[in-house]
TIMI-31254 format. One record per residue (C-alpha): x, y, z. Coordinates in Angstrom, 1 decimal, always signed. Layout:
N
{X X&Y Y&Z Z} $
...
***
This chain:
254
{X -8.7&Y -7.0&Z -30.2} $
{X -9.4&Y -7.3&Z -26.3} $
{X -11.6&Y -10.2&Z -25.0} $
{X -11.4&Y -9.7&Z -21.3} $
{X -14.7&Y -7.5&Z -21.2} $
{X -16.2&Y -10.2&Z -23.7} $
{X -15.1&Y -13.2&Z -21.4} $
{X -16.7&Y -10.9&Z -18.0} $
{X -20.0&Y -10.0&Z -19.7} $
{X -20.2&Y -13.5&Z -21.0} $
{X -19.4&Y -15.2&Z -17.6} $
{X -21.6&Y -12.3&Z -15.6} $
{X -24.6&Y -13.9&Z -18.2} $
{X -24.1&Y -17.2&Z -17.3} $
{X -23.3&Y -17.3&Z -13.7} $
{X -26.9&Y -15.0&Z -13.4} $
{X -28.7&Y -17.5&Z -15.0} $
{X -27.6&Y -20.3&Z -13.3} $
{X -27.9&Y -18.5&Z -10.0} $
{X -31.9&Y -18.3&Z -10.7} $
{X -31.9&Y -22.1&Z -11.1} $
{X -29.4&Y -23.4&Z -8.5} $
{X -29.6&Y -20.7&Z -6.0} $
{X -28.1&Y -20.9&Z -2.4} $
{X -30.3&Y -18.4&Z -1.0} $
{X -33.7&Y -18.9&Z -1.9} $
{X -36.7&Y -16.7&Z -2.7} $
{X -34.8&Y -13.8&Z -4.2} $
{X -37.5&Y -12.4&Z -6.6} $
{X -35.8&Y -8.9&Z -7.1} $
{X -32.9&Y -10.2&Z -9.0} $
{X -32.6&Y -7.5&Z -11.9} $
{X -33.7&Y -4.6&Z -9.6} $
{X -30.9&Y -5.3&Z -7.6} $
{X -28.0&Y -5.9&Z -10.5} $
{X -29.2&Y -2.9&Z -12.6} $
{X -27.1&Y -0.3&Z -9.7} $
{X -24.2&Y -3.0&Z -10.1} $
{X -23.9&Y -3.2&Z -13.9} $
{X -24.1&Y +0.9&Z -14.0} $
{X -21.6&Y +0.8&Z -11.6} $
{X -19.3&Y -1.5&Z -14.2} $
{X -19.6&Y +0.5&Z -17.1} $
{X -18.7&Y +3.7&Z -15.4} $
{X -15.5&Y +2.0&Z -14.3} $
{X -15.1&Y +0.6&Z -17.4} $
{X -15.2&Y +4.0&Z -18.6} $
{X -12.5&Y +5.2&Z -15.5} $
{X -10.1&Y +2.7&Z -16.5} $
{X -10.1&Y +2.4&Z -20.2} $
{X -9.9&Y +6.2&Z -20.8} $
{X -7.5&Y +7.0&Z -17.6} $
{X -6.6&Y +4.1&Z -15.0} $
{X -5.3&Y +2.0&Z -18.1} $
{X -3.3&Y +4.7&Z -19.5} $
{X -1.1&Y +5.4&Z -16.5} $
{X -0.5&Y +1.7&Z -15.8} $
{X +0.6&Y +1.3&Z -19.2} $
{X +3.1&Y +4.0&Z -18.8} $
{X +4.5&Y +2.6&Z -15.6} $
{X +4.6&Y -0.5&Z -17.3} $
{X +6.8&Y +1.0&Z -20.2} $
{X +8.6&Y +3.0&Z -18.1} $
{X +10.0&Y +0.1&Z -16.2} $
{X +10.4&Y -2.1&Z -19.2} $
{X +12.3&Y +0.6&Z -20.8} $
{X +14.6&Y +1.3&Z -17.6} $
{X +15.1&Y -2.9&Z -17.4} $
{X +13.6&Y -2.7&Z -13.6} $
{X +12.0&Y -5.3&Z -12.2} $
{X +12.5&Y -8.9&Z -10.5} $
{X +11.5&Y -10.1&Z -13.7} $
{X +14.1&Y -8.4&Z -15.5} $
{X +16.7&Y -8.8&Z -12.9} $
{X +16.7&Y -12.4&Z -11.3} $
{X +18.6&Y -15.1&Z -13.5} $
{X +15.6&Y -17.4&Z -14.0} $
{X +14.4&Y -19.7&Z -16.9} $
{X +12.3&Y -17.9&Z -19.1} $
{X +9.2&Y -20.0&Z -18.0} $
{X +9.6&Y -19.3&Z -14.3} $
{X +9.4&Y -15.7&Z -14.4} $
{X +5.6&Y -15.5&Z -15.4} $
{X +4.5&Y -17.7&Z -12.6} $
{X +6.7&Y -15.8&Z -9.9} $
{X +5.0&Y -12.7&Z -10.7} $
{X +1.6&Y -14.0&Z -10.9} $
{X +2.1&Y -15.7&Z -7.6} $
{X +3.6&Y -12.6&Z -6.0} $
{X +1.4&Y -10.3&Z -7.7} $
{X -1.7&Y -12.5&Z -5.8} $
{X +0.1&Y -12.1&Z -2.6} $
{X +0.3&Y -8.2&Z -2.8} $
{X -3.8&Y -8.4&Z -3.8} $
{X -4.2&Y -10.4&Z -0.6} $
{X -2.7&Y -7.6&Z +1.8} $
{X -4.1&Y -4.8&Z -0.2} $
{X -7.7&Y -6.3&Z +0.4} $
{X -6.8&Y -6.6&Z +4.5} $
{X -5.1&Y -3.2&Z +4.3} $
{X -9.1&Y -2.0&Z +2.9} $
{X -10.3&Y -4.0&Z +6.2} $
{X -8.0&Y -2.3&Z +8.3} $
{X -7.2&Y +1.5&Z +6.9} $
{X -10.1&Y +3.5&Z +8.0} $
{X -10.0&Y +6.0&Z +5.3} $
{X -9.8&Y +3.1&Z +2.4} $
{X -12.5&Y +1.2&Z +4.6} $
{X -14.5&Y +3.9&Z +3.3} $
{X -14.7&Y +3.1&Z -0.2} $
{X -14.3&Y -0.7&Z +0.3} $
{X -17.4&Y -1.0&Z +2.9} $
{X -19.3&Y +0.3&Z -0.2} $
{X -18.8&Y -2.8&Z -1.9} $
{X -19.9&Y -4.8&Z +1.3} $
{X -23.0&Y -3.0&Z +2.1} $
{X -25.0&Y -5.1&Z -0.6} $
{X -27.3&Y -7.1&Z +1.8} $
{X -28.3&Y -9.5&Z -1.3} $
{X -24.7&Y -10.5&Z -2.9} $
{X -24.8&Y -12.7&Z -6.2} $
{X -22.5&Y -12.4&Z -8.9} $
{X -23.0&Y -8.8&Z -10.0} $
{X -21.8&Y -8.0&Z -6.6} $
{X -18.2&Y -8.5&Z -8.2} $
{X -19.1&Y -5.3&Z -10.2} $
{X -20.2&Y -3.4&Z -7.2} $
{X -16.7&Y -1.8&Z -6.5} $
{X -16.6&Y +2.4&Z -5.7} $
{X -15.0&Y +4.3&Z -8.5} $
{X -12.8&Y +5.9&Z -5.3} $
{X -11.4&Y +2.3&Z -4.3} $
{X -10.6&Y +1.5&Z -8.3} $
{X -8.6&Y +4.6&Z -8.3} $
{X -6.9&Y +4.1&Z -5.0} $
{X -6.0&Y +0.2&Z -6.2} $
{X -4.9&Y +1.5&Z -9.5} $
{X -2.4&Y +4.0&Z -7.8} $
{X -0.9&Y +1.9&Z -4.8} $
{X -0.5&Y -1.2&Z -7.3} $
{X +1.7&Y +1.0&Z -9.6} $
{X +5.2&Y +0.5&Z -7.3} $
{X +4.2&Y -2.9&Z -6.9} $
{X +4.0&Y -3.5&Z -10.9} $
{X +7.5&Y -1.9&Z -11.1} $
{X +9.2&Y -3.9&Z -8.7} $
{X +8.0&Y -7.2&Z -10.0} $
{X +8.6&Y -6.0&Z -13.8} $
{X +5.2&Y -7.1&Z -14.8} $
{X +4.6&Y -6.4&Z -18.7} $
{X +1.1&Y -5.6&Z -19.9} $
{X -0.2&Y -9.1&Z -21.0} $
{X +1.3&Y -10.7&Z -17.8} $
{X -1.0&Y -8.1&Z -16.0} $
{X -4.0&Y -8.7&Z -18.3} $
{X -3.7&Y -12.3&Z -17.8} $
{X -3.7&Y -12.1&Z -14.3} $
{X -6.9&Y -9.7&Z -13.8} $
{X -9.0&Y -11.7&Z -16.1} $
{X -8.4&Y -14.7&Z -14.1} $
{X -9.0&Y -12.4&Z -11.4} $
{X -12.5&Y -11.2&Z -12.6} $
{X -13.6&Y -14.7&Z -13.6} $
{X -12.7&Y -15.8&Z -9.9} $
{X -14.5&Y -12.7&Z -8.4} $
{X -17.7&Y -13.2&Z -10.3} $
{X -17.4&Y -17.0&Z -9.0} $
{X -16.9&Y -16.6&Z -5.6} $
{X -19.4&Y -13.7&Z -5.1} $
{X -22.2&Y -15.7&Z -6.4} $
{X -25.7&Y -17.1&Z -5.3} $
{X -24.4&Y -20.7&Z -7.0} $
{X -25.6&Y -23.4&Z -4.8} $
{X -22.1&Y -25.5&Z -5.1} $
{X -22.3&Y -28.2&Z -2.6} $
{X -20.1&Y -28.3&Z +0.3} $
{X -18.0&Y -31.3&Z -0.9} $
{X -17.4&Y -29.4&Z -4.4} $
{X -16.3&Y -25.9&Z -2.4} $
{X -14.2&Y -27.7&Z -0.1} $
{X -12.1&Y -29.1&Z -3.0} $
{X -12.3&Y -26.6&Z -4.9} $
{X -11.2&Y -23.7&Z -1.9} $
{X -7.8&Y -26.1&Z -1.2} $
{X -7.0&Y -23.8&Z -4.3} $
{X -9.0&Y -21.5&Z -5.3} $
{X -11.6&Y -18.7&Z -3.1} $
{X -15.0&Y -20.3&Z -3.4} $
{X -18.8&Y -18.8&Z -2.7} $
{X -18.9&Y -20.6&Z +0.9} $
{X -15.2&Y -19.4&Z +1.7} $
{X -16.4&Y -15.7&Z +0.0} $
{X -20.0&Y -16.0&Z +2.0} $
{X -18.0&Y -15.5&Z +5.5} $
{X -16.1&Y -12.7&Z +4.2} $
{X -19.3&Y -10.9&Z +3.6} $
{X -21.1&Y -11.9&Z +6.9} $
{X -22.4&Y -8.9&Z +9.1} $
{X -20.4&Y -10.5&Z +11.6} $
{X -16.8&Y -8.4&Z +12.1} $
{X -14.9&Y -10.9&Z +12.9} $
{X -15.7&Y -13.1&Z +9.6} $
{X -15.9&Y -9.9&Z +7.4} $
{X -12.2&Y -9.5&Z +8.6} $
{X -11.3&Y -12.9&Z +7.5} $
{X -10.9&Y -14.5&Z +3.8} $
{X -9.2&Y -12.1&Z +2.2} $
{X -7.6&Y -13.9&Z -1.0} $
{X -9.2&Y -12.9&Z -3.8} $
{X -8.1&Y -15.6&Z -6.5} $
{X -5.4&Y -18.3&Z -5.3} $
{X -6.8&Y -19.6&Z -1.5} $
{X -3.4&Y -20.3&Z +0.0} $
{X -2.5&Y -16.9&Z +1.7} $
{X -5.3&Y -16.8&Z +4.6} $
{X -4.4&Y -20.2&Z +5.5} $
{X -0.6&Y -19.5&Z +5.3} $
{X -1.6&Y -16.1&Z +7.2} $
{X -4.1&Y -17.7&Z +9.3} $
{X -7.3&Y -15.4&Z +8.3} $
{X -9.1&Y -18.0&Z +6.9} $
{X -12.5&Y -19.3&Z +8.2} $
{X -15.4&Y -21.3&Z +7.2} $
{X -18.6&Y -21.8&Z +8.6} $
{X -20.5&Y -25.1&Z +7.9} $
{X -24.1&Y -23.8&Z +7.7} $
{X -23.5&Y -20.7&Z +5.4} $
{X -27.0&Y -20.5&Z +5.2} $
{X -27.4&Y -19.0&Z +8.2} $
{X -24.9&Y -16.0&Z +7.5} $
{X -26.3&Y -12.6&Z +7.4} $
{X -24.9&Y -11.0&Z +4.1} $
{X -23.9&Y -7.1&Z +4.6} $
{X -23.0&Y -4.7&Z +7.3} $
{X -24.9&Y -3.7&Z +10.7} $
{X -25.0&Y +0.0&Z +8.7} $
{X -26.1&Y +0.8&Z +5.5} $
{X -28.7&Y -2.1&Z +5.2} $
{X -31.4&Y +0.7&Z +4.2} $
{X -32.6&Y +0.5&Z +0.5} $
{X -31.3&Y +3.6&Z -0.3} $
{X -27.6&Y +2.5&Z +0.0} $
{X -28.9&Y -0.7&Z -2.4} $
{X -29.3&Y +2.0&Z -5.1} $
{X -26.4&Y +3.7&Z -7.1} $
{X -26.7&Y +7.1&Z -5.8} $
{X -26.6&Y +5.7&Z -2.2} $
{X -23.8&Y +3.2&Z -3.1} $
{X -21.6&Y +5.9&Z -4.4} $
{X -22.4&Y +8.7&Z -1.6} $
{X -21.6&Y +5.7&Z +1.4} $
{X -18.1&Y +6.9&Z +1.6} $
{X -19.1&Y +10.4&Z +2.7} $
{X -21.2&Y +9.1&Z +5.6} $
***
């Protein structure tokens, strides 16, 4: 039984409820209306993944295993060490992939659909363009083969990534002292709010999605003391039509 979708649905429900009780940005009244296009996007992406993209990934992993390709198969490491190494290296790949989505114009066209949300909350973590999902899936296939990731390891990483993404996109009012402690290891809401700032210098920072080490290591870490003053979104695509499903889908074409 695949429990990943169940965990995601439960996490969205719990965090969305807590956001209503303990909001960081106050006064948001149209929360359900804001969430609807994101949930519809998640359903659409779920079908795309299950019926097309997952099959491609499974075939690539199976071929690599049959051919004994990848670091996990070739390096003479103790068995418990291999999944940890693969996990860390794949997270580094995700850091550079996210950075590429900001610095390569063609990729940014799709990724900016995610950043165009002007009222970020946990459902924003569901707001990824199908085009970005397709590009991400095919771009990571060589990495999966190179590292020798097996399917359970990939599912484990993706589950943690999805739960982390739901948390750090949230509008939860996490006290700064707690946020500071948590972000020594993982991405937090205050850290990611800077990434979703309308200011380009802040948008192009804090690229990590799970472990927070890489931004410090590669000097892309940035924090703002007063996160309440951050304007969320992009300078363009702020009109209401781009907050709805159709406007979100056509954002890469504008």
